[in-house]
N, C-alpha and C positions, 0 to 999 in steps of 0.2 A: 296452925302456922306459927313458927317461932318468931321472936322479936327480930332476930338476924334476917330471917327470910323476908319479913315485912320491909326491912330496911333495904335489902337488895332489890326487891320488887318495886319498892316506892321510887328508887332511882331510875327504874325503867318506865315509870308512869302509872303503876298500879294504884288503884283507889277504890273507894266503896262501891262505885258503879260496877267495876269488873268483879269485885269480891262477891257482890250479890248475885250476879249472873253466873259466876263459877259455882257458887253453892247451889244455885237452881239446876245447873247442868248435871250435877251429881254423878260424875263419871268415876266409878270406883278405881282407886289406885293411881289416880292422875294428879298432877300438880300444874299450877298455872305457869305459862311461859310466854315470852314475847318473841315474835318472828323478827329476826334482825337482818336476815338475807335469804334470798331464794336463789338456788342454783337450778340447773336443768331439771333434775328429777328428785331434788330433796330441798330441805330448808335448814337454816341454822337458827336455832332458838336459844334464848337466854332464860334461865330458870334459877331457882334457889340452888340447883346442883351445878351451876355454871353453864357453859355453852354445850349444847347437844346438837348432833346431826340427826335430823328427824324426817321421816316420811309420813304421809297421811295413811290412815288405816284403810283397809279394803272396803269397809262399810262407807267411809266418807268418799272414797273414789267412786263407788257405785252411785251414791246419791248426788254427786257433784256434776250435774248435767251441763253447767255453763261456767265460763271462766270466773265470773263473779262469785262463785260459791267455793272457790279454792282459797286457802290462806294467802294473804298479801303481806308484804313487809309492813310492820307496825301492828299486825293483828295480835290479840291476846288468844291463846289457844289452851286447851287442856291436853296435856302430854303425859303418856306413860313412859317413864324412864326405864330403859332396859338394864339388865344385870351388869353389863360392861361399864356402865357409868358414862359412856360417851355417845350413846345413841338413844332415840326415843321414837314413839309413835304418836302422831297427832290424832286425837279422838274427836275433837270438836273445836269449832271457832266460836269464841264468845261474841255477843252482839257488839257492833261498832259504834263508837260515839260519832265518828266521822269517817268519810272515805273519799278519796280523790279518784275519779274514774273518767275513762274515755272510751270511745268506740274502738273495737278491734278492727283495724284496717285489713280488709280481706282481699285487697287487690281486685283481680277479676271477679272473684266471688262476690265482693261487696257491690261492684258496679253492675253485676248481672242480676242483682236482687236477692243475693244470698242472705243467710241469717245474720242479723246484727246482734252483737253480744256486748255486754259491758265488761271492761277490763279494769279491775281495781289496781290502781297504781300504788297507793299507799293508804293505810288505815290508821284511825285514831291519832290524826294529826290535829294539833290544837291551833297552830298558826301556819298559814301558807305565805311564804316570802316570795313575792313575784319580782324577779330580778331583771333589770335592764342595765345595759352598760353605756357609760357616757364618753366612750372613746371614739365616737363618730361611726360612720357607716350605718348599717341597719341593725345595730345592736340596741338602738333606742327606737321603739315602735309603739305609738299610742294605740294603734288598732290591735296589736298583739296583746297589750296590757288589758284592753277591754275584753278580749276573748278569755284570758286567764282569770280575770275578775269574775266572769260568768261561771267558769269551771270551779273557782274557789267558793263562790256562793252555793254552788250545788253540793259541794263536799261536806258542809257542816262545820268546816274550820273557819277561822277568822283570817281574812287576808291583810297583808301589809306590803306595801310597795317599796322595794329597795333599789336605789339608783347608785350602782357601783362604779368604781374608777373615777371618783371625783378628782383624784391627783392628776388625771389627764384632761380635765375639763376646766376652762377658764371662766365659764358662765353657768355655774351650777344652779344659781337661782332662777335663771331663765328656764332651764329644764323643769325645775320644781313647779314654776307657774304654769307651764304647759301641761303638766300631769294633773294638776288640781281639778280641772273640769271633768277629767275621766275618773279620778280617784273618788270624788265626792267626799264621803266621810271616812275613807280608807286612809290610815296614816302613811306618810311618805318619809323614808329614811335615806338621806345621802350618806354614803359610806366609801371608804377606800380599803379593799382588802390588802392591797400592797403596803399601804402606810399604816394599816391597822387603826384607822380613825372611824368613829361612829359606831363601833362594835358594841359598846355598852347598851345602846338602844335595842340591838337585836338580842343581847344576852337577857334583857329584862323580860322577853317573852318566854324564856326557857326555865324560869325559876320554878322550883317545886316539882321537878321531874316532868316538865311539859316537853312536847315534841313539836318540831317545826319541819316543814318540807320546803324545799327550794325548787321553784319552777322558773323556767325561762329558757330561751334558745341557747345553743352552744356558743361559747365565747364571751358571755356576759359576766363570768367570774364566779359561778356557783361553787365550783370546787375550791377556788381560791378563798372564798368567804368561809367555807367549812374548815380549811386549813388554818385560817386566821383565828377562828373560834376554838379550834383544837389546840393551837399553839405549836403545831408540828406539820410537816409536809406529808400528810398521809395520803391525800388525794392527788392523782396525777394531774398536772397542768400543762397545757400546750398553748403556745402563742396563737393569736388570731392570724389569718392569712393577711399579708400586706397588700395583696392585689384588690381585695374588696372588704377587708376588715370583718369578714364572717368568721364565726367560731368553728373550731374543730371538735368533734366529739371526743371527750375524755372519759366520761363515766359510762361504763358498759353494763352495769346492772344496778338495781335499786338496793340500797343498804341503809340500815339504821345504825347510827354511830353515837355512842355515849360521849358526852363532853366532860372534860375534867372539872369544870365548875358547876356541873349539874345540868340536867336536861339532855335531850337527844335531838339529832337532826337526821332527816332522810334525804339522801341525794337521789335524783332521778335522771336517767338519760335525757339529753336535750331532745326536745320535740319540735321539729321544724314545722310540721303540719299538724295542727291540733285538731283532732276529730272529737268534737264536743259530745259529751254525755251529760245533759242537764235537761231542765224543762223551762217553760216560758216564765214561771214564777222567779226562777234564778236570773233570767235575763231582765225581767222587770226591775229586780233589785239592783242589778249592775247598771241599769240605764233609768233610774227613778226620775232623773230630770226630764227625760222624754216622756215618761208615763205621766208626770204631773202636768206637762204642757198639753198632752193628749186629752186630758179631762175637759179642756176648754174647746176641743174641736166641735164643729157644728154637728157632725154625724158620729155616732157612737162606734161605727165600724170603719172609721176613717183610716185609710192606708197610707196617709201622709205622702201622697204622690201629687195629684193635681186637683183634688177635691176642693170645692169652695169652702171657705171658713175653716181651713186647717190651721190650728194654732201652732203646730210644730213648724210648718213652713213659714209662718209669719215670724216666729222667733229667729229663724235663719235669716230672713230678710232684715230684721232689726240688728243682726249681729249678736244676738243673745245665745245662739246655738250654732256650732259648726256643722256645715253640710256633711263633712266626712264622718262625723259622729252618728248622724242619722243613717248614713249609708251603711255604716258598720252595724248599727242596730237592726236594720232591715235584713241585711245579709245573714246575721246570726239568727234572727227570727225565722227566716226561710229554712236554714239548716235544722233548727230544732223541730220545726213542723214536719220536715222530711224524716227526721229521726223518729218522731212520734208515730208516723205512718209505718216506718219499717219495723218498729217495735210491735205494732199491732199485727203485722205480717208474720213476724217471728213467733208471737204467741200462737197464732193460728197454725203456723207450720209445726210447732212443737205439739200442739194438741192433736193435730192430724196424725203425726208420727206415733204419738202415744196410743191412739185408738187403733191404728194399723197393727201395732205390737199386740194389743189386747185381742184383736180379731185373729191374729195368727195363733196365739195361745189357745183361743177357743176352738179353732179348727183342729189343732193338734189333739186337744182333749177329747173332742168328738170322735176322732179317728181311733183313740185308745179305748173308747166305750164298746 
């Protein structure tokens, strides 16, 4: 790899971690590239040759039995560039440093007990910006922040909370104080995309080719923040509805965008209903205040409902813990346990399908003998 190639890839976030795994993959004739966008049946990847339109190889297609095994925006992949210099074939996905995932919503299939799969939203994100709006309505939601923090913890990326639209809020400090019990050790950054204030704090996370992802419901200003960091109106912006101050979807696909001052950001479509893909360890880290209180409960298996000697309920009575935070914790805990059971069912279903296929092949071979 030439010095110029290293410089190009370094701006995209290439480092020794990916270099080592690329060498281990040893795909002949391939070069490293980063997935910057996913279209319906193809990907856009950035490599030392510039931007290529790429499809996954037939071998990868055959092996990728679940959505989590396909390339995602932010992935580093091994690509074979074609002779036309404009297209390529993705041969392998390099191991991920982090990934942001959710359940695939299957509608009636999901409700009827169908297979639950992981959908990777973005890969190799260093920082997750959890964005809320301070313009009133439901664009500020502590319970939603708790859910996003649990998802961020499970991704492997570091979370940071961004309170946007400070220009529309006369009491910003009150909002910061209300977020602190939820944020715990997670940094909080008040900013205004419109007035371009507070952006230096966000830029500090992007130094050295780092990547940030923006999470939050529609209308909180994710696209406006990206435009402010870019210094141009690249992302489409629509005003929130005046009737209920709810946002309108503007981002229709996930895309990795390089910033002029270095680093990259990934914009994600607004998610109104977050289907969690995480585990109870991630939940415990997001609610470590409740976990610490629970250590003093009389019973080790205390459910924090009506058991005697419950230290968590005692903290609520003393005003040391909000009842709504416990309710949020218990609700997320129930969701994650349900997900774990569905994952077990999915594994059993996949195993059963595999052995049925093997059995069919065996029968066909016996017929040929």
